[in-house]
C-alpha positions in Angstrom: 47.0 27.7 -49.3 45.2 24.5 -52.0 42.1 23.8 -51.7 42.0 19.8 -52.6 39.9 17.8 -49.6 42.2 15.1 -47.9 40.9 12.6 -48.9 41.3 12.1 -44.1 38.0 15.5 -44.9 36.5 13.7 -47.0 36.0 10.4 -45.8 34.8 11.7 -42.0 32.3 13.6 -44.2 31.1 10.9 -46.0 30.8 8.8 -42.2 28.4 11.5 -41.1 26.2 11.5 -44.0 26.6 7.4 -43.6 25.4 7.8 -40.1 22.8 10.2 -39.7 20.8 8.8 -43.3 20.8 6.0 -41.4 19.5 6.7 -37.8 17.1 8.3 -40.4 18.0 12.1 -39.7 17.3 14.3 -42.3 20.2 14.8 -44.1 22.7 17.9 -43.5 25.4 19.1 -45.6 24.9 22.7 -45.8 27.2 21.6 -41.9 30.5 20.1 -44.4 30.2 22.8 -47.1 32.9 21.4 -49.4 31.8 17.7 -49.0 28.4 18.1 -49.6 28.3 15.7 -52.3 30.2 12.8 -49.6 28.2 13.5 -47.7 25.2 13.0 -49.8 26.7 10.0 -51.1 26.7 8.6 -47.2 23.7 9.7 -46.5 21.9 8.1 -49.6 24.2 5.4 -48.4 23.6 5.0 -45.3 19.5 5.9 -45.0 19.7 2.3 -47.4 21.5 0.2 -45.6 19.4 1.7 -42.0 16.5 2.5 -42.0 14.9 2.9 -45.7 14.8 -1.2 -44.4 12.5 -0.6 -41.0 8.9 0.9 -40.9 9.0 4.5 -41.5 6.3 5.7 -38.4 3.4 7.6 -39.6 3.6 11.2 -37.5 
């Protein structure tokens, strides 16, 4: 069995990361064990596109 990731798998990890980052959710790369790097790239981009542009809630 090949360990190569399909581009579709990487894209879905990136999209999931982007969605979480955009909503201001904490990154959860452990949910994407073989695709952590793609997930984190997506999370980083989503964070700056969405959540970082909004006022942060104070707790």
